[in-house]
Structures are given as C-alpha cells and as structure tokens.
TORKOL-4160 file (C-alpha; in steps of 0.2 Angstrom, whole numbers, padded with zeros to 4 digits, m for minus):
329
<pt num="1" X="m0179" Y="0017" Z="0480"/>
<pt num="2" X="m0180" Y="0034" Z="0488"/>
<pt num="3" X="m0195" Y="0041" Z="0498"/>
<pt num="4" X="m0199" Y="0059" Z="0493"/>
<pt num="5" X="m0208" Y="0072" Z="0502"/>
<pt num="6" X="m0225" Y="0066" Z="0497"/>
<pt num="7" X="m0222" Y="0049" Z="0504"/>
<pt num="8" X="m0223" Y="0040" Z="0488"/>
<pt num="9" X="m0208" Y="0029" Z="0482"/>
<pt num="10" X="m0197" Y="0036" Z="0468"/>
<pt num="11" X="m0186" Y="0023" Z="0460"/>
<pt num="12" X="m0174" Y="0035" Z="0452"/>
<pt num="13" X="m0167" Y="0051" Z="0460"/>
<pt num="14" X="m0161" Y="0059" Z="0444"/>
<pt num="15" X="m0176" Y="0069" Z="0440"/>
<pt num="16" X="m0165" Y="0084" Z="0434"/>
<pt num="17" X="m0160" Y="0072" Z="0419"/>
<pt num="18" X="m0178" Y="0071" Z="0413"/>
<pt num="19" X="m0180" Y="0090" Z="0415"/>
<pt num="20" X="m0164" Y="0093" Z="0405"/>
<pt num="21" X="m0170" Y="0081" Z="0391"/>
<pt num="22" X="m0187" Y="0090" Z="0391"/>
<pt num="23" X="m0179" Y="0107" Z="0389"/>
<pt num="24" X="m0169" Y="0101" Z="0375"/>
<pt num="25" X="m0185" Y="0095" Z="0366"/>
<pt num="26" X="m0190" Y="0114" Z="0365"/>
<pt num="27" X="m0177" Y="0119" Z="0352"/>
<pt num="28" X="m0183" Y="0106" Z="0339"/>
<pt num="29" X="m0200" Y="0110" Z="0344"/>
<pt num="30" X="m0198" Y="0129" Z="0340"/>
<pt num="31" X="m0190" Y="0124" Z="0323"/>
<pt num="32" X="m0205" Y="0113" Z="0319"/>
<pt num="33" X="m0217" Y="0128" Z="0324"/>
<pt num="34" X="m0207" Y="0139" Z="0312"/>
<pt num="35" X="m0209" Y="0126" Z="0298"/>
<pt num="36" X="m0226" Y="0120" Z="0301"/>
<pt num="37" X="m0236" Y="0132" Z="0311"/>
<pt num="38" X="m0247" Y="0132" Z="0326"/>
<pt num="39" X="m0253" Y="0114" Z="0323"/>
<pt num="40" X="m0236" Y="0108" Z="0330"/>
<pt num="41" X="m0239" Y="0117" Z="0347"/>
<pt num="42" X="m0257" Y="0110" Z="0348"/>
<pt num="43" X="m0250" Y="0092" Z="0345"/>
<pt num="44" X="m0237" Y="0094" Z="0358"/>
<pt num="45" X="m0249" Y="0101" Z="0370"/>
<pt num="46" X="m0261" Y="0086" Z="0368"/>
<pt num="47" X="m0246" Y="0075" Z="0370"/>
<pt num="48" X="m0240" Y="0083" Z="0387"/>
<pt num="49" X="m0258" Y="0084" Z="0394"/>
<pt num="50" X="m0261" Y="0065" Z="0389"/>
<pt num="51" X="m0244" Y="0060" Z="0398"/>
<pt num="52" X="m0249" Y="0070" Z="0413"/>
<pt num="53" X="m0266" Y="0062" Z="0414"/>
<pt num="54" X="m0259" Y="0045" Z="0412"/>
<pt num="55" X="m0247" Y="0048" Z="0427"/>
<pt num="56" X="m0262" Y="0054" Z="0438"/>
<pt num="57" X="m0272" Y="0039" Z="0433"/>
<pt num="58" X="m0258" Y="0027" Z="0437"/>
<pt num="59" X="m0256" Y="0035" Z="0454"/>
<pt num="60" X="m0274" Y="0034" Z="0457"/>
<pt num="61" X="m0275" Y="0015" Z="0453"/>
<pt num="62" X="m0260" Y="0012" Z="0465"/>
<pt num="63" X="m0268" Y="0022" Z="0479"/>
<pt num="64" X="m0253" Y="0034" Z="0480"/>
<pt num="65" X="m0253" Y="0053" Z="0479"/>
<pt num="66" X="m0248" Y="0060" Z="0462"/>
<pt num="67" X="m0229" Y="0064" Z="0463"/>
<pt num="68" X="m0226" Y="0081" Z="0455"/>
<pt num="69" X="m0207" Y="0078" Z="0456"/>
<pt num="70" X="m0207" Y="0064" Z="0444"/>
<pt num="71" X="m0208" Y="0072" Z="0427"/>
<pt num="72" X="m0201" Y="0059" Z="0415"/>
<pt num="73" X="m0217" Y="0057" Z="0406"/>
<pt num="74" X="m0215" Y="0075" Z="0399"/>
<pt num="75" X="m0199" Y="0072" Z="0389"/>
<pt num="76" X="m0206" Y="0055" Z="0384"/>
<pt num="77" X="m0221" Y="0063" Z="0376"/>
<pt num="78" X="m0212" Y="0077" Z="0368"/>
<pt num="79" X="m0199" Y="0065" Z="0360"/>
<pt num="80" X="m0212" Y="0054" Z="0354"/>
<pt num="81" X="m0223" Y="0068" Z="0346"/>
<pt num="82" X="m0208" Y="0076" Z="0337"/>
<pt num="83" X="m0205" Y="0060" Z="0328"/>
<pt num="84" X="m0222" Y="0061" Z="0319"/>
<pt num="85" X="m0226" Y="0072" Z="0304"/>
<pt num="86" X="m0236" Y="0088" Z="0308"/>
<pt num="87" X="m0251" Y="0081" Z="0299"/>
<pt num="88" X="m0253" Y="0067" Z="0311"/>
<pt num="89" X="m0271" Y="0066" Z="0319"/>
<pt num="90" X="m0273" Y="0070" Z="0337"/>
<pt num="91" X="m0280" Y="0053" Z="0341"/>
<pt num="92" X="m0264" Y="0045" Z="0335"/>
<pt num="93" X="m0254" Y="0056" Z="0347"/>
<pt num="94" X="m0266" Y="0052" Z="0361"/>
<pt num="95" X="m0265" Y="0033" Z="0359"/>
<pt num="96" X="m0246" Y="0033" Z="0356"/>
<pt num="97" X="m0242" Y="0044" Z="0371"/>
<pt num="98" X="m0254" Y="0034" Z="0382"/>
<pt num="99" X="m0246" Y="0018" Z="0376"/>
<pt num="100" X="m0228" Y="0025" Z="0380"/>
<pt num="101" X="m0233" Y="0030" Z="0397"/>
<pt num="102" X="m0245" Y="0016" Z="0403"/>
<pt num="103" X="m0237" Y="0001" Z="0394"/>
<pt num="104" X="m0219" Y="0007" Z="0391"/>
<pt num="105" X="m0216" Y="0015" Z="0408"/>
<pt num="106" X="m0229" Y="0012" Z="0421"/>
<pt num="107" X="m0232" Y="m0006" Z="0417"/>
<pt num="108" X="m0214" Y="m0010" Z="0422"/>
<pt num="109" X="m0214" Y="0000" Z="0438"/>
<pt num="110" X="m0211" Y="0018" Z="0432"/>
<pt num="111" X="m0195" Y="0028" Z="0429"/>
<pt num="112" X="m0179" Y="0020" Z="0431"/>
<pt num="113" X="m0184" Y="0002" Z="0429"/>
<pt num="114" X="m0193" Y="0000" Z="0412"/>
<pt num="115" X="m0183" Y="m0011" Z="0400"/>
<pt num="116" X="m0189" Y="m0003" Z="0383"/>
<pt num="117" X="m0188" Y="0015" Z="0378"/>
<pt num="118" X="m0206" Y="0021" Z="0380"/>
<pt num="119" X="m0205" Y="0034" Z="0366"/>
<pt num="120" X="m0199" Y="0021" Z="0354"/>
<pt num="121" X="m0212" Y="0009" Z="0360"/>
<pt num="122" X="m0226" Y="0022" Z="0358"/>
<pt num="123" X="m0219" Y="0026" Z="0340"/>
<pt num="124" X="m0219" Y="0008" Z="0335"/>
<pt num="125" X="m0237" Y="0005" Z="0341"/>
<pt num="126" X="m0242" Y="0021" Z="0330"/>
<pt num="127" X="m0232" Y="0016" Z="0315"/>
<pt num="128" X="m0239" Y="m0002" Z="0315"/>
<pt num="129" X="m0257" Y="0004" Z="0317"/>
<pt num="130" X="m0257" Y="0020" Z="0306"/>
<pt num="131" X="m0243" Y="0019" Z="0294"/>
<pt num="132" X="m0251" Y="0030" Z="0281"/>
<pt num="133" X="m0252" Y="0044" Z="0294"/>
<pt num="134" X="m0235" Y="0041" Z="0302"/>
<pt num="135" X="m0224" Y="0040" Z="0286"/>
<pt num="136" X="m0232" Y="0053" Z="0275"/>
<pt num="137" X="m0226" Y="0071" Z="0277"/>
<pt num="138" X="m0231" Y="0088" Z="0273"/>
<pt num="139" X="m0218" Y="0099" Z="0265"/>
<pt num="140" X="m0212" Y="0114" Z="0276"/>
<pt num="141" X="m0222" Y="0130" Z="0276"/>
<pt num="142" X="m0237" Y="0120" Z="0270"/>
<pt num="143" X="m0254" Y="0128" Z="0276"/>
<pt num="144" X="m0259" Y="0117" Z="0290"/>
<pt num="145" X="m0272" Y="0122" Z="0302"/>
<pt num="146" X="m0274" Y="0117" Z="0320"/>
<pt num="147" X="m0290" Y="0107" Z="0316"/>
<pt num="148" X="m0288" Y="0101" Z="0299"/>
<pt num="149" X="m0275" Y="0095" Z="0286"/>
<pt num="150" X="m0287" Y="0092" Z="0272"/>
<pt num="151" X="m0277" Y="0105" Z="0261"/>
<pt num="152" X="m0260" Y="0098" Z="0264"/>
<pt num="153" X="m0251" Y="0088" Z="0251"/>
<pt num="154" X="m0242" Y="0074" Z="0259"/>
<pt num="155" X="m0226" Y="0066" Z="0252"/>
<pt num="156" X="m0214" Y="0052" Z="0256"/>
<pt num="157" X="m0199" Y="0056" Z="0266"/>
<pt num="158" X="m0180" Y="0056" Z="0261"/>
<pt num="159" X="m0178" Y="0039" Z="0269"/>
<pt num="160" X="m0191" Y="0032" Z="0258"/>
<pt num="161" X="m0181" Y="0038" Z="0242"/>
<pt num="162" X="m0166" Y="0030" Z="0249"/>
<pt num="163" X="m0175" Y="0013" Z="0252"/>
<pt num="164" X="m0180" Y="0014" Z="0234"/>
<pt num="165" X="m0162" Y="0015" Z="0229"/>
<pt num="166" X="m0163" Y="0033" Z="0224"/>
<pt num="167" X="m0154" Y="0049" Z="0230"/>
<pt num="168" X="m0166" Y="0063" Z="0238"/>
<pt num="169" X="m0166" Y="0079" Z="0229"/>
<pt num="170" X="m0162" Y="0090" Z="0244"/>
<pt num="171" X="m0148" Y="0103" Z="0244"/>
<pt num="172" X="m0135" Y="0103" Z="0258"/>
<pt num="173" X="m0141" Y="0119" Z="0265"/>
<pt num="174" X="m0159" Y="0113" Z="0267"/>
<pt num="175" X="m0154" Y="0096" Z="0273"/>
<pt num="176" X="m0144" Y="0104" Z="0288"/>
<pt num="177" X="m0158" Y="0116" Z="0292"/>
<pt num="178" X="m0172" Y="0104" Z="0291"/>
<pt num="179" X="m0181" Y="0112" Z="0277"/>
<pt num="180" X="m0188" Y="0096" Z="0269"/>
<pt num="181" X="m0202" Y="0085" Z="0272"/>
<pt num="182" X="m0200" Y="0074" Z="0287"/>
<pt num="183" X="m0204" Y="0072" Z="0305"/>
<pt num="184" X="m0208" Y="0088" Z="0315"/>
<pt num="185" X="m0192" Y="0088" Z="0326"/>
<pt num="186" X="m0180" Y="0076" Z="0317"/>
<pt num="187" X="m0174" Y="0086" Z="0302"/>
<pt num="188" X="m0165" Y="0101" Z="0309"/>
<pt num="189" X="m0147" Y="0094" Z="0310"/>
<pt num="190" X="m0139" Y="0110" Z="0317"/>
<pt num="191" X="m0152" Y="0111" Z="0331"/>
<pt num="192" X="m0150" Y="0093" Z="0336"/>
<pt num="193" X="m0131" Y="0095" Z="0337"/>
<pt num="194" X="m0133" Y="0110" Z="0348"/>
<pt num="195" X="m0145" Y="0100" Z="0360"/>
<pt num="196" X="m0132" Y="0086" Z="0361"/>
<pt num="197" X="m0118" Y="0098" Z="0365"/>
<pt num="198" X="m0129" Y="0105" Z="0379"/>
<pt num="199" X="m0133" Y="0088" Z="0386"/>
<pt num="200" X="m0115" Y="0083" Z="0385"/>
<pt num="201" X="m0109" Y="0099" Z="0394"/>
<pt num="202" X="m0122" Y="0096" Z="0408"/>
<pt num="203" X="m0115" Y="0078" Z="0409"/>
<pt num="204" X="m0133" Y="0071" Z="0405"/>
<pt num="205" X="m0125" Y="0060" Z="0391"/>
<pt num="206" X="m0109" Y="0052" Z="0387"/>
<pt num="207" X="m0101" Y="0050" Z="0370"/>
<pt num="208" X="m0098" Y="0031" Z="0370"/>
<pt num="209" X="m0115" Y="0025" Z="0364"/>
<pt num="210" X="m0119" Y="0039" Z="0352"/>
<pt num="211" X="m0102" Y="0039" Z="0344"/>
<pt num="212" X="m0102" Y="0020" Z="0342"/>
<pt num="213" X="m0120" Y="0021" Z="0334"/>
<pt num="214" X="m0116" Y="0035" Z="0322"/>
<pt num="215" X="m0099" Y="0028" Z="0316"/>
<pt num="216" X="m0107" Y="0011" Z="0313"/>
<pt num="217" X="m0121" Y="0018" Z="0303"/>
<pt num="218" X="m0109" Y="0029" Z="0293"/>
<pt num="219" X="m0097" Y="0015" Z="0290"/>
<pt num="220" X="m0111" Y="0003" Z="0284"/>
<pt num="221" X="m0119" Y="0018" Z="0273"/>
<pt num="222" X="m0102" Y="0021" Z="0265"/>
<pt num="223" X="m0097" Y="0003" Z="0262"/>
<pt num="224" X="m0114" Y="m0003" Z="0256"/>
<pt num="225" X="m0123" Y="0011" Z="0249"/>
<pt num="226" X="m0141" Y="0008" Z="0243"/>
<pt num="227" X="m0138" Y="0015" Z="0225"/>
<pt num="228" X="m0137" Y="0003" Z="0211"/>
<pt num="229" X="m0123" Y="m0009" Z="0211"/>
<pt num="230" X="m0111" Y="0003" Z="0220"/>
<pt num="231" X="m0112" Y="m0007" Z="0236"/>
<pt num="232" X="m0105" Y="m0022" Z="0227"/>
<pt num="233" X="m0089" Y="m0013" Z="0221"/>
<pt num="234" X="m0073" Y="m0009" Z="0230"/>
<pt num="235" X="m0075" Y="0005" Z="0244"/>
<pt num="236" X="m0062" Y="0016" Z="0236"/>
<pt num="237" X="m0072" Y="0018" Z="0220"/>
<pt num="238" X="m0087" Y="0030" Z="0218"/>
<pt num="239" X="m0081" Y="0039" Z="0233"/>
<pt num="240" X="m0091" Y="0055" Z="0229"/>
<pt num="241" X="m0108" Y="0045" Z="0227"/>
<pt num="242" X="m0104" Y="0035" Z="0243"/>
<pt num="243" X="m0101" Y="0051" Z="0253"/>
<pt num="244" X="m0117" Y="0058" Z="0246"/>
<pt num="245" X="m0127" Y="0043" Z="0251"/>
<pt num="246" X="m0119" Y="0042" Z="0268"/>
<pt num="247" X="m0124" Y="0061" Z="0271"/>
<pt num="248" X="m0142" Y="0058" Z="0267"/>
<pt num="249" X="m0143" Y="0042" Z="0277"/>
<pt num="250" X="m0136" Y="0050" Z="0292"/>
<pt num="251" X="m0147" Y="0066" Z="0291"/>
<pt num="252" X="m0163" Y="0058" Z="0286"/>
<pt num="253" X="m0174" Y="0045" Z="0294"/>
<pt num="254" X="m0172" Y="0052" Z="0312"/>
<pt num="255" X="m0155" Y="0044" Z="0314"/>
<pt num="256" X="m0148" Y="0060" Z="0322"/>
<pt num="257" X="m0163" Y="0063" Z="0332"/>
<pt num="258" X="m0162" Y="0046" Z="0339"/>
<pt num="259" X="m0144" Y="0048" Z="0343"/>
<pt num="260" X="m0148" Y="0063" Z="0355"/>
<pt num="261" X="m0164" Y="0057" Z="0362"/>
<pt num="262" X="m0166" Y="0038" Z="0361"/>
<pt num="263" X="m0149" Y="0031" Z="0362"/>
<pt num="264" X="m0144" Y="0041" Z="0377"/>
<pt num="265" X="m0159" Y="0036" Z="0387"/>
<pt num="266" X="m0151" Y="0034" Z="0404"/>
<pt num="267" X="m0163" Y="0020" Z="0410"/>
<pt num="268" X="m0162" Y="0008" Z="0395"/>
<pt num="269" X="m0144" Y="0009" Z="0390"/>
<pt num="270" X="m0129" Y="0000" Z="0399"/>
<pt num="271" X="m0121" Y="0008" Z="0414"/>
<pt num="272" X="m0102" Y="0006" Z="0410"/>
<pt num="273" X="m0094" Y="0015" Z="0396"/>
<pt num="274" X="m0087" Y="0000" Z="0387"/>
<pt num="275" X="m0104" Y="m0008" Z="0387"/>
<pt num="276" X="m0111" Y="0008" Z="0380"/>
<pt num="277" X="m0099" Y="0008" Z="0366"/>
<pt num="278" X="m0103" Y="m0010" Z="0361"/>
<pt num="279" X="m0122" Y="m0006" Z="0363"/>
<pt num="280" X="m0120" Y="0009" Z="0351"/>
<pt num="281" X="m0111" Y="m0002" Z="0338"/>
<pt num="282" X="m0124" Y="m0016" Z="0339"/>
<pt num="283" X="m0138" Y="m0003" Z="0338"/>
<pt num="284" X="m0130" Y="0004" Z="0323"/>
<pt num="285" X="m0129" Y="m0013" Z="0314"/>
<pt num="286" X="m0147" Y="m0017" Z="0319"/>
<pt num="287" X="m0153" Y="0000" Z="0313"/>
<pt num="288" X="m0145" Y="m0001" Z="0296"/>
<pt num="289" X="m0152" Y="m0019" Z="0294"/>
<pt num="290" X="m0170" Y="m0012" Z="0298"/>
<pt num="291" X="m0167" Y="0002" Z="0286"/>
<pt num="292" X="m0160" Y="m0009" Z="0272"/>
<pt num="293" X="m0173" Y="m0023" Z="0273"/>
<pt num="294" X="m0187" Y="m0017" Z="0284"/>
<pt num="295" X="m0204" Y="m0010" Z="0279"/>
<pt num="296" X="m0204" Y="0007" Z="0288"/>
<pt num="297" X="m0194" Y="0023" Z="0285"/>
<pt num="298" X="m0191" Y="0028" Z="0303"/>
<pt num="299" X="m0184" Y="0010" Z="0308"/>
<pt num="300" X="m0172" Y="0016" Z="0321"/>
<pt num="301" X="m0186" Y="0016" Z="0334"/>
<pt num="302" X="m0189" Y="m0003" Z="0331"/>
<pt num="303" X="m0170" Y="m0006" Z="0332"/>
<pt num="304" X="m0169" Y="0003" Z="0348"/>
<pt num="305" X="m0183" Y="m0008" Z="0355"/>
<pt num="306" X="m0173" Y="m0024" Z="0349"/>
<pt num="307" X="m0156" Y="m0019" Z="0356"/>
<pt num="308" X="m0164" Y="m0013" Z="0373"/>
<pt num="309" X="m0165" Y="m0031" Z="0378"/>
<pt num="310" X="m0146" Y="m0033" Z="0377"/>
<pt num="311" X="m0142" Y="m0018" Z="0389"/>
<pt num="312" X="m0142" Y="m0028" Z="0405"/>
<pt num="313" X="m0133" Y="m0043" Z="0397"/>
<pt num="314" X="m0119" Y="m0031" Z="0391"/>
<pt num="315" X="m0117" Y="m0024" Z="0408"/>
<pt num="316" X="m0115" Y="m0041" Z="0416"/>
<pt num="317" X="m0103" Y="m0046" Z="0402"/>
<pt num="318" X="m0091" Y="m0031" Z="0404"/>
<pt num="319" X="m0093" Y="m0031" Z="0423"/>
<pt num="320" X="m0087" Y="m0049" Z="0424"/>
<pt num="321" X="m0072" Y="m0044" Z="0413"/>
<pt num="322" X="m0068" Y="m0030" Z="0424"/>
<pt num="323" X="m0068" Y="m0041" Z="0440"/>
<pt num="324" X="m0058" Y="m0054" Z="0432"/>
<pt num="325" X="m0044" Y="m0041" Z="0427"/>
<pt num="326" X="m0044" Y="m0034" Z="0445"/>
<pt num="327" X="m0042" Y="m0051" Z="0453"/>
<pt num="328" X="m0029" Y="m0057" Z="0441"/>
<pt num="329" X="m0012" Y="m0058" Z="0450"/>
C-alpha cells in the first residue's frame, strides 16, 4: 500500500487507469443522450453523486480523510448506469450504485483488492430485484422526460428475441450505430470500438482477455445458433443464417460493452497474459451458457461475477508453469 499526500492509505497506485476508463464512458454516454435525451444525463448525474457520497461515508466510518485522488467509483457508477435502459427509475440507480461501491468495492478493502467487478455486482442486484425495469427498453428518440417515463412504450431487447429462437428485425446500419432498443450505452458498436482502441493505445487494456472472450462467444454463436434446428446441423450448412445470428449475438446483449469495460477491469482479471487469454475463453463459454439457458438478457454481468473467482487461481496455475519451465535444465 502507498501513503498519499492526505495521509490515507491507497491500495493501488494506478488511478490514471480509472480516469481513462471514466473518460471513455463519456462517448457512449453522449450517444445515449442523443438517442434518449436529457434523462440519461440526469441518471448518470445521480449515479456519480451517489458513488461520491458512498466514498465519503466509507471514509467517515473508517475515521480517515476523504481521498480525492481515489476516483475509481466514478467509472464504476458510469459503467453500471449505462447498462440500464433510459427508462430506469432513479431509486434503482441509487440502490445499484450504492451496492456496487459499498458492497462490491469498499467491503473488500477498496480499489485494487475487490474480488468481484463492482459494476457487474451492482447490475446483478438491480436485475434480480427489478427485472421488469432493467430488461424493458424504450425505443430510441422516445419522448422521455427527466422526471417521468409514463408515456414511454417499452419493448423487449434484441437479446430477448434471440433467446426466444428468433432473429431481431434490425438492419445492419442501425445495429452498428445503436439505433435500436437496448441499454443506454451498450448498443453503439462503433463508439465502443473507438473507446477500446483508445484504451489499448493508452496501454490501459491488453488484447488477450477481450480477444479470447469475443472469439469464444462468436465461435459458440456460429456453431450452435439459437435458430430452429440449425444448431444441430453441420457447421458448413446454413452459413448465411449462422453468420447473421452470430452478428446479432455479438452486437446485442451488452457483449461488446462488457468486452471494453467489464472484461478489462485491471483489478479482477488475471495479471499474466496467458492467464488472461484463458480467463477470456472461460468467460466466453460461461457467458454463452447464461445466454442460452439463463433467465436474463444481459447475462454477461452474471458470467463476469462467476469467472472473477477464477482470476487468482489462473494466475497461480500459469505462474507455476512459468517457474517450472525456467528451472528446467
């Protein structure tokens, strides 16, 4: 642990990583404001204020000064809130963010030591508690006001259609730009790809875990599509339909959003590149199992929580392997 200028103990020195992740939540946030209006800004403001208040309460309870340099709760709150629909109630956001910061982060000792991704934990708590709010979405450009969503027509997301064995009626242009009903910040594929490229150039993320995750999800989607009996046929048959279903699987259900903001969490993923690759592959398998057989549309958050427990074990397994190879004559 490192003592900062305020005299409090900081368990992780890489606060610029949290800052970069926070800045990269702003492009999908801006796209969400364009699609759904000022209510998105109000929801995110409530989330950020809640996260800050929770950090201050934790510092007060511990008898320590509030550490202004420890800003990891801000990206946690933004990432979590952007997974919700724009019609979500404010109290759901408050409870989810407070759970993420107080239970997911502070209860385990703060930034750098928590075993589960706090954003995924906060989303899971909200999803189990208020599924009707979390998994029903307004269509883009719906007339949502800051204080009311009574006039909004809510529909099921694309992931729900896939789970029912159908193909979403969304053209490719809208699918890439995010112009369809879904989570506030998880639908604009081009924006998310740009955010990932920025984080990679800044060396805030590596490619092993996200590539392992995406390739595994895509392979399972292609080999075993949820469309009639196609999944039981040979993989070289119905190629066009397989590719179409794979495209919808990868660009819906927050898979791409999770690849950028959840899979790459520097605290919960393994430290070695080989372990990260295996971690991504396992996460891809568990994610698709949740999507195929689970109850909820955005099941990737539940998969992240399940695979987080393997992170330390994977590091130990592959570090032992490296040591054995080094000492071998």
